[in-house]
C-alpha positions as CSV (number, residue, x, y, z in Angstrom):
1,M,-111.4,-55.4,58.5
2,L,-112.8,-56.9,61.3
3,P,-111.0,-58.5,64.3
4,G,-109.8,-62.0,63.9
5,Q,-110.9,-62.2,60.0
6,P,-108.9,-64.7,58.2
7,P,-106.4,-63.1,55.6
8,T,-108.2,-64.6,52.6
9,F,-111.0,-62.3,53.3
10,R,-109.1,-59.0,53.4
11,P,-109.0,-56.9,50.4
12,P,-105.7,-57.3,48.1
13,S,-103.1,-54.7,48.9
14,S,-100.9,-53.1,46.2
15,S,-98.2,-55.6,46.7
16,D,-100.6,-58.5,46.3
17,R,-101.7,-56.8,43.0
18,P,-98.9,-54.6,41.7
19,W,-99.9,-54.4,38.0
20,W,-102.0,-51.6,36.9
21,W,-102.8,-48.9,34.1
22,R,-102.6,-45.5,34.0
23,L,-105.5,-44.3,31.7
24,E,-104.9,-41.0,29.8
25,D,-106.8,-38.5,27.8
26,A,-105.8,-37.2,24.2
27,A,-103.5,-34.7,26.4
28,G,-101.7,-37.4,28.2
29,T,-103.5,-36.5,31.4
30,E,-104.5,-39.0,33.8
31,V,-108.4,-39.8,34.0
32,A,-110.3,-41.9,36.1
33,P,-113.6,-43.3,34.2
34,A,-116.4,-44.2,36.5
35,G,-116.2,-48.0,37.3
36,H,-112.4,-48.4,35.9
37,A,-110.4,-46.0,38.5
38,D,-107.9,-48.2,40.9
39,Q,-108.0,-51.7,39.0
40,R,-105.0,-53.6,39.9
41,F,-103.9,-57.1,38.9
42,A,-101.8,-59.7,40.2
43,T,-100.2,-60.5,37.1
44,Q,-98.9,-58.8,33.8
45,G,-101.4,-61.2,31.7
46,D,-104.4,-60.1,33.9
47,A,-103.7,-56.7,33.4
48,E,-103.5,-57.1,29.6
49,S,-106.3,-59.6,29.4
50,W,-108.4,-56.8,31.1
51,V,-107.4,-53.8,28.9
52,G,-107.9,-56.0,25.7
53,E,-111.2,-56.9,27.1
54,I,-112.4,-53.5,27.9
55,W,-110.5,-51.2,25.6
56,A,-113.5,-49.8,23.4
57,E,-115.4,-49.1,26.5
58,L,-112.4,-47.1,27.9
59,A,-112.2,-45.3,24.6
60,E,-115.9,-44.6,24.9
61,Q,-115.3,-42.9,28.2
62,G,-112.6,-40.4,26.8
63,V,-109.5,-42.7,27.5
64,A,-107.0,-42.2,24.4
65,A,-104.2,-44.1,25.8
66,V,-102.8,-46.4,28.7
67,T,-99.6,-47.2,30.2
68,L,-98.7,-50.4,32.0
69,F,-96.9,-50.0,35.3
70,E,-95.7,-52.6,37.8
71,H,-95.6,-51.0,41.3
72,D,-94.1,-47.6,40.2
73,R,-92.1,-48.9,37.2
74,Q,-93.2,-48.1,33.9
75,V,-93.3,-51.5,31.7
76,Y,-94.7,-49.6,28.6
77,G,-96.9,-47.1,27.0
78,P,-98.5,-45.0,26.5
79,M,-100.3,-47.3,23.9
80,S,-103.1,-45.6,21.8
81,L,-106.9,-47.0,22.0
82,S,-107.7,-45.5,19.0
83,A,-109.0,-48.2,16.4
C-alpha cells in the first residue's frame, strides 16, 4: 500500500471478508485449484452464491466437497459437489 493511500483502495483484510470455503478432494484433503484459492467474502450469502455459480468448475478441477467457515468457525460441511 502506498503512503497516504485512502482506505477504500486497500485490499480487504480477512476481518473485512470473514467467510471462506475450504475446498477438499475426495480424500478430504484441502486443495487449492488455480484461480480459486484464497477466495473470501463479506457475507455468508456472497460465499454461498459464489460456490453455487462455480461448483461445476470446481468439481472439474478435482474439488469433491466444500466446507464453509466464518473466520475459524466451521459453519457447515463438508458438502459434496457431485451432481
